[in-house]
C-alpha positions in Angstrom: -3.8 17.2 -27.1 -3.2 13.5 -26.8 -0.5 13.9 -24.4 -2.5 16.5 -22.3 -5.3 13.6 -22.2 -2.7 11.0 -21.1 -1.2 13.3 -18.5 -4.4 14.2 -17.0 -5.5 10.2 -16.7 -2.0 9.7 -15.1 -2.6 12.6 -12.6 -6.1 11.2 -11.9 -4.8 7.6 -11.2 -2.0 9.0 -9.1 -4.4 11.2 -7.0 -6.9 8.1 -6.6 -4.0 6.0 -5.7 -2.8 8.3 -2.9 -6.2 8.9 -1.6 -6.9 5.3 -1.4 -3.7 4.3 0.3 -4.1 7.4 2.8 -7.5 5.7 3.7 -5.7 2.3 3.9 -3.1 3.6 6.1 -5.7 5.2 8.6 -7.9 1.8 8.6 -4.7 0.1 9.6 -3.8 2.9 12.3 0.0 2.9 10.5 1.8 5.7 12.0 3.0 8.5 9.4 6.5 6.8 9.4 5.5 3.4 8.3 2.7 4.9 5.7 5.3 6.9 4.2 7.7 4.2 3.8 5.4 2.0 2.4 4.9 4.6 -0.4 8.5 5.0 -0.4 8.3 8.8 0.4 9.9 11.0 3.2 7.2 11.8 5.9 7.0 15.3 5.0 6.6 14.2 1.1 3.7 11.7 2.3 2.0 14.3 4.4 1.7 16.9 1.4 1.0 13.8 -1.0 -2.1 12.6 0.9 -3.8 16.0 0.6 -6.0 16.7 -2.3 -4.1 18.9 -5.2 -0.8 17.4 -4.7 1.5 18.2 -7.7 4.1 16.0 -7.1 4.9 13.3 -9.6 5.2 9.6 -8.4 7.7 7.1 -9.8 6.7 3.7 -11.5 7.9 2.1 -8.2 5.5 4.1 -6.1 2.5 3.9 -8.4 3.2 0.0 -8.3 3.7 0.1 -4.4 0.1 2.1 -4.2 -1.6 -0.4 -6.5 -0.2 -3.6 -4.6 -1.3 -2.0 -1.1 -4.8 -1.5 -2.6 -4.9 -5.2 -3.7 -3.6 -6.4 -0.3 -6.1 -4.2 1.5 -8.8 -5.6 -0.7 -7.7 -9.1 -0.2 -7.5 -8.7 3.5 -10.8 -7.1 3.7 -12.2 -10.3 1.6 -10.1 -13.0 3.5 -10.6 -12.2 7.2 -13.2 -10.6 9.6 -13.0 -6.7 9.8 -11.1 -6.6 12.9 -8.4 -8.9 12.1 -8.3 -7.6 8.3 -7.4 -4.1 9.6 -4.8 -5.3 12.4 -3.4 -8.2 10.3 -0.5 -6.1 8.8 0.6 -5.1 12.3 0.7 -8.2 14.0 3.8 -10.6 14.3 3.4 -13.4 12.0 5.1 -16.7 11.4 4.0 -17.2 7.9 6.7 -18.0 5.5 7.2 -14.4 4.2 7.6 -13.0 7.7 9.8 -15.0 10.1 7.8 -13.7 13.2 8.0 -9.8 11.9 4.9 -7.8 11.4 3.9 -7.9 7.8 4.4 -4.1 7.6 8.0 -4.4 8.8 8.7 -7.0 6.3 7.4 -4.7 3.5 9.1 -1.8 4.6 12.6 -3.5 4.6 11.9 -5.4 1.5 10.6 -2.7 -0.5 8.0 -3.2 -3.9 9.5 -7.1 -4.3 8.5 -7.9 -0.7 5.1 -6.0 -0.9 4.2 -8.0 -4.2 5.3 -11.2 -2.3 2.9 -10.5 0.5 0.2 -9.5 -1.8 0.4 -12.8 -3.7 0.8 -14.5 -0.1 -2.6 -13.1 0.7 -4.2 -13.7 -2.4 -3.1 -17.3 -2.4 -4.6 -18.0 1.1 -7.9 -16.2 -0.1 -7.8 -18.4 -3.4 -7.1 -21.7 -1.2 -3.7 -22.4 -3.3 
């Protein structure tokens, strides 16, 4: 019984994370290709995963990506006004993490470590560190 409860909680967390990141990708106006890459999925899997009732299992890496992207979204929304918060990820950036690239491209290239660094970077901006 205890394993069933853990499984269900994990399934619920996965469903919430997928739904949240699907909405974030929409708010950021990300093409399917970019949203799938950020989640470390193929485009066809991302299409299935963002629908309610997705039965696939996400890896620990994928769950961490979803969590970090939700945190990044929240930080951007708190730090910038809405239009900039929504477009920041797709605008070229000369900050130390990006070298003139768009944050979304840097995160896709750098995977989970880069996603976590970008989240930390924005958190530091927001916190004044």
